[in-house]
N, C-alpha and C positions, 0 to 999 in steps of 0.2 A: 938384517932383509930389507929394504928397501919398502917404502911405503905402497908401491903397487904389487910387490913380490907378498907384502903382508893380504892386502886385499883381495890379489888375485885368491889365494888358498881358500876366499870365504865363497866361492863359486864352484859348481857342477852345472854344465851346461848338457843339452841333448843338440845332435846335431842330424843332419839332413841327408837322405843317398847312402850308399855302399862303400862309397870310399872318402877320405881326406879331403877335406876342399882348402882354399885361401882362407876363410872364415875361420875354419880350426886352425888350421897354422896361426893364425894370427890369435887368437884367443891363447893361444901356446906362448908363442915367441914373444909378445909382446905384453900380454896380461898376466902370463904366469899363473894361471887357473889350477885350480886345485883335481879336476877333473871333470870327466865324463860321464853320460848317461847313454846305453845305447836302448833303441826299442825294433819292434817288429821293419820299422822301416830303415832299418839299418842292416838287416839280417836275410842275407838271398840266399847263403846255402853255406856249411860248414866252412870249405876253405876261404871264401869272400871276407866272411867273419875273421877269421884268423889277421889274414892279411890286413883289415881296417884296421882291428885290437893294434898290432903290429906297428902299424904304420901313426899312430896315436904315439904309440911310445916311444919311436924313431923320433918323431917330430919333437918329443920333448925333453928328449937326451941331452941336450945342453943345459935342463934348466936343471938346478941343486936338490931340488923335489920331486919324488914320482909321482905318476897321477892313479886319483882313484879310477877307475875303471870301473863303474857301477852297471845295474842291472835288477828290473822286477821280476826273478822269478822263482813264483810262489810255488807252481806246482799246477795243476788244474787248467783255467782257461788263461788265468795269467804269467804266461811264458812266452820266454823272446828267443829259445832255442831254434835251432836251424831246423826243417823238416825231418832231417835225415834221424832225427834221434827220438826214442818211443816219446809218447808224452806220459805224464807220470801224473797220477790223482789228485785231485782236487785235496785242502785241507779238511773241507765236510766227509769226504771219504772216507780220509786215516783217521778222525775223528769219529767216526762209527765203528772200525774196527776195534778201537778202544785198546791199543796196544801202543805204550810206550816205543817199544821198540820199533816197528814199524814207523815212528815219526821221525825217530834219530836215523832209522835208515834213509828213509826218504830225505833228509837235512842232507844227510852224508852224500848221497848221490847228487843233487843240487850243486852241495859247494864243488865237488871235484869233476861235476860235468861242468862247471862256469870256468873253474880254474883252468881247464885241461884251454880254452880256448885264449886264456891269461886278464878274463874279469881276476879283481881282488875284492868286491864290495857286492854285498846283494840285499837289494829293499825288499826284506823278508827275515822272520814271519811275521807274519798278518795275527795282530794280538787282539783286533776287534771282536766283539761279543755277539753272534747274529741273533740280539734282542728282537727286531722289529721286522716282521714279515715286509713289510712296505719297503723295504733299503733295496736302491736299485743299484748299488755299487759294492756292497760287502759279501752278503750271501752265503754262498758254499767256499768263498776265500779265507771263511773262517773257520775254525777248530768246533763250533758249535754254540749253544743256546748259553752255556753256564762260562761262570767266571772260571770252576774249577777245571773244565774240558781245557778251554784252551789256555789255560798256565800251564797244564799238564803236558799237552802235545806241543804248545808253542816254544816251551823252554826248552824241551828236550831237543825242539827242528834248530834254535839258535846256539844249542851246544854242539852239538851237532856240526852246523855249519863254521861255525869258530873252531873246532876242533882240525876241520878240513883246511883251515888257513885262509877264509873268505872271512871278511868284516859282516856279521849280522847288524843289520837295522831293523830293529822290530817298529812294529807302527801298527795303525794310526794314532799316537798319543791325541788327546787323554781317553780315545774311546769315538771308531767311527760306525760301531754297530747299530746305535738308535736313530741314525737319521735317516728322513725321509727324502731326502735329494740327494742328487750326485753334485758334490764339489766339483765336477770338471763340467757340470752346466750351470752352477747358481749356489750361493753362501748356504749349506742347509743351518739351520737352527735346531738346539738340543735342550726341554727344559730341565734337564735335570739339575739337582743342586749338588754342594759339595758333599754332602752326607751320601746319596744316590752312589756319585763318582766315586768315594771310597771304599764301600761298599759293595760294589759293583763294576764300572767300567776300569778304573785302576787297577782292581786287583793283580790282571795279568802281568801288568808293566811293573807294579810293587814287585813280583817277584823275579822277573827278568833283571831289573835293578839288583836286588839282594842276588843275584846269580852273576854276578857282571856282566850287566849290557856294556856293550861297547859304542851303541849309537841308537838314537830312538827322532823317528819323524815325526812333526807333528803335523795336525790336520789343520783342511780351510774349514774351519766346523763353529760357531759362534755360540757359546754357552751364555745364554741370557742371563742366567741367576748368578750367575760370577764373575763375567766379564762382558756385560751387553751392550759394550762399545768396541771392541774389536776381534776376531776370531783366533780361535787357540795360536796358530803359527803367528800373530803378530802381539799377542796378550802376554804382557809382563808376569800379570798374573799367573796364568797357566802355565807358564815355562820357568820363568823364574821362582816364583812362589812356593808354586807345588809343585812342578818337575824336578827342581832342583833341589830346594829348600826342604819342601816336606818329605820326599820320596829320596834325597839325598842323594840325586845322579847328576855326577860329574864329568861326565862323557860328551860325545860331542851329539849335540842337537844338531838338525836338520828341516827345514821345512819341505812340504810336498810342494809339488811343480807351483812354482808361480804366476806361472801362464794359466794356469785352470782361470774357469768363469769365475769363481767364487771372488779370486781377486782382483782380477784384470776388469771387472765390470762394478767393482767399488771403489778402485782403489790405484793411483797411479806406481807401476811396478819398481819406480824408484824408490818412491816414497816408502811403499809396503818394503821394500827391503831395509832399507834403512831403521825402519820399525821392528822388522823380524830381528834383524841386528841387537838393538837395545834393549829387546826384550828378553833376549837369551839365547838366541839361535845363533850357531858356530856358523852353519853351510847354507846357503839360499839356494836352491834347487831352480834353473829354469832350463824346461825341457823342450821348448820352440820359440825359435827365432831369435837370428843372430843379434838384430837393435835390440832387444830385450836383455839378453845377457850386456851387453856394451854397457845399457843406459843403468843397469843395476853396478854394474863395476866404478861407473863415472858417475853416480848417486853416493855409493859408501867411499870412493875417494875424498869426493865433495864433503863428504858428511864428516868424515875425519879431521882433515884442514880447517873445517870450521869448527869444530870441537864438538857437535851434536851428536856424533860416537866419540867418546873420548878413548885416548889411544891406550888407555889401561884395559878399556872394554875389548878393543881390536886386540889385542896381544893376549888376552884371555883365552879368544875362540881360536887365532893361529896355535896357540899352544898345545891346546886339548885336538886341533889337527895333525899337529908334527907328531904330536905321542903317539895317536893312534898308526899312521904312518910306520914310524917307526917300532913300534906293539909288533904289528904283522909285516916287519921287515919286506916292506912294498918295495919293490925295485922297477923301473922300465924294459926287465929283460923278455924277450921276445919268443915266442910260441914256433916251433917248427910245425907240428902236424898233432893230429885229434884221431885217436882212434875210436872210431863212432861203434863198430863193432861191438869191441870190449866194453864200453860204455852200455850198448846196447843189452850186452848177457848181462851186466850188473840188473838192470832196470827189470831184466824178465825174471831173474832170480829171486828178487826180492817180491815182487809182484806174485810170482807164484807161491813163493813163501806164505803169502798173505792170503792167497787165494781173490788177488783181484785181478779183474780183467785188463788186458794189453790192449792199448790203443796202437796199432802199429804206427810206424813211421812212415 
């Protein structure tokens, strides 16, 4: 692989609108990026979503490596699926039912649902513990307020997503549940020391790793008693020392979106990307702005050429990414159509089975 191809694999980007554009093509053809993440702003309806994903894959067909086509599909309020589909319950609702079978079945539905459109990676399940009532961002996205509940149901969901052929990415390491600031709006600070982390927040992540977690997303939170200088996503202490060495995780590490205010209000995005990779991250997530994506790529390339990111460090990340793409047998094969009615029938069956109300599509 060329240097540009290697560096490109370290980036997953968002795009604007309902169709592929020249910027997206440039990211694919010139920069050989690792993949895309889609949001509500990219989803008008089922047929449009299929067309968009197919067009991204077709544009990538000349590249040697298939794209990650990723999404945040957690169930509940964090859902990017077209409105034709029945909404799934939140993780909190799943946790309240207190049945591992429900968590597994919901995970299976989510995976099959997104796979039917051509996605191959899901930024879920959420393994944050809902321990702070003032938390503005996690709340019902969490399975509950105890490490045991979150571990039990989060890992069932992870297993289900994986079994259906979708890459699950557990998040938000080392735990976003005790924050009182939304990292979209600012940099949350957490006062937990390492003992508190090990005995609480890290438990679900440790259990996920023991159950062969493939990928972990790292949060933009400052743990001032562990690394007072850098947020977790840029911290070698958090990523290399704790996640990789102490928890023995050798899968793919992905940053949370680097265009969140937690990063952009405190760092230059290019410098932050270099720091994230040197801290142990493999993929930098840039959800907004083509200029941000190209700046990250240019700064990473410059850092490798100057030696501030060693070629050994670069190759470690590229190897992990390639290994993950090959493990899940990713391809750029396109999808012809989606049977919405069949998916909705399955959702209704599961909701009825566990006496959960259905929110009509």
